[in-house]
C-alpha positions as CSV (number, residue, x, y, z in Angstrom):
1,Q,108.1,28.6,9.6
2,V,107.1,31.8,11.4
3,Q,108.7,35.2,11.3
4,L,108.5,37.5,14.2
5,V,109.4,41.2,13.7
6,E,109.7,43.6,16.6
7,S,109.4,47.3,16.4
8,G,108.9,50.3,18.7
9,G,112.2,50.4,20.6
10,G,114.2,53.6,21.2
11,L,115.5,56.1,23.7
12,V,113.2,57.3,26.4
13,Q,113.7,59.3,29.6
14,P,113.1,57.8,33.0
15,G,109.4,57.8,33.8
16,G,108.5,57.7,30.1
17,S,106.6,55.1,28.1
18,L,107.1,53.0,25.0
19,K,105.0,50.5,23.1
20,L,106.7,47.5,21.5
21,S,105.1,45.5,18.7
22,C,105.7,42.0,17.5
23,A,104.2,41.1,14.2
24,A,103.9,37.4,13.3
25,S,103.9,36.3,9.7
26,R,100.8,34.2,10.4
27,N,98.2,33.6,13.1
28,I,99.8,31.2,15.6
29,F,98.3,32.4,18.8
30,S,96.0,29.5,19.3
31,I,98.9,27.1,19.6
32,Y,101.7,29.3,20.7
33,L,102.3,31.1,24.0
34,M,103.6,34.5,23.2
35,G,106.2,36.2,25.4
36,W,108.6,39.1,25.7
37,Y,112.1,38.6,26.9
38,R,114.8,41.1,27.5
39,Q,118.6,41.0,27.8
40,A,120.6,43.7,29.5
41,P,124.3,44.1,28.8
42,G,126.3,41.4,30.7
43,K,123.1,39.6,31.9
44,Q,121.2,36.6,30.8
45,R,118.0,36.9,28.8
46,E,115.0,36.9,31.1
47,L,111.3,36.3,30.5
48,I,109.3,39.3,31.6
49,A,105.8,38.7,30.3
50,T,103.6,36.1,28.5
51,V,100.1,36.1,27.0
52,R,97.8,33.3,25.9
53,S,95.4,33.5,23.0
54,D,92.6,34.1,25.5
55,G,94.4,37.2,26.9
56,I,95.6,35.7,30.1
57,A,98.9,37.3,31.0
58,T,101.7,36.8,33.4
59,Y,104.5,39.1,34.5
60,V,107.8,39.0,36.3
61,N,107.7,41.0,39.5
62,S,110.1,43.7,38.3
63,V,107.6,44.8,35.5
64,Q,104.3,44.0,37.2
65,A,102.0,47.0,37.2
66,R,104.2,48.9,34.8
67,F,104.1,46.8,31.7
68,T,101.1,45.4,29.9
69,I,101.2,42.6,27.3
70,S,98.4,42.2,24.9
71,I,97.4,40.4,21.7
72,D,95.6,41.5,18.6
73,T,94.6,38.3,16.7
74,A,93.2,40.3,13.8
75,K,96.6,41.9,13.2
76,N,98.7,38.8,14.2
77,T,100.5,41.2,16.6
78,V,101.6,41.1,20.2
79,Y,102.3,44.3,22.1
80,L,104.2,45.3,25.2
81,Q,103.1,48.6,26.6
82,M,105.8,49.9,29.0
83,S,105.2,52.7,31.4
84,S,107.1,54.3,34.3
85,L,110.3,53.2,32.6
86,K,113.5,53.0,34.7
87,P,117.2,52.9,33.6
88,E,117.3,49.3,34.7
89,D,114.7,48.5,32.0
90,T,117.5,49.2,29.4
91,A,117.9,46.1,27.3
92,V,117.3,44.4,24.0
93,Y,113.7,43.2,24.0
94,Y,112.8,40.0,22.1
95,C,109.5,38.5,21.1
96,N,109.1,34.8,21.5
97,A,106.5,32.2,20.4
98,L,106.5,28.9,22.2
99,N,104.7,25.8,21.2
100,Q,103.8,24.3,24.6
101,L,103.3,20.8,23.2
102,T,106.4,20.4,21.0
103,R,108.5,23.0,22.9
104,G,109.4,24.4,19.5
105,E,109.9,28.2,19.5
106,Y,110.6,31.2,17.3
107,W,112.4,34.4,18.1
108,G,112.3,37.9,16.8
109,Q,115.5,39.8,16.0
110,G,115.2,42.1,19.0
111,T,114.7,45.8,19.5
112,Q,116.8,48.1,21.7
113,V,115.2,50.0,24.5
114,T,117.3,52.6,26.3
115,V,116.1,54.5,29.3
116,S,118.3,57.4,30.1
117,S,118.2,61.1,30.8
């Protein structure tokens, strides 16, 4: 079993920055693809970024060049640095760990990000 605990959410003005953290209870990065999802009110949960253990990352177009996902294997932590935030980035952000062989996955509890003036 793996626990994922997110932190770092909050209220920020448009154009501001936030850094989310996702701490895993043990080092799983060699076998799990780590990702950040978000779910805005009334919308489906969407995958916005993924990172492999070698640091290779992917992004959805809407956050490309504004968000950066990274991994610190020494701290068992995945980060999402968010910059140039927009009101449409307002959502609950979830950390996800996906075993690409078994398709088993773990979720964090989510952290609220609100972008508003």
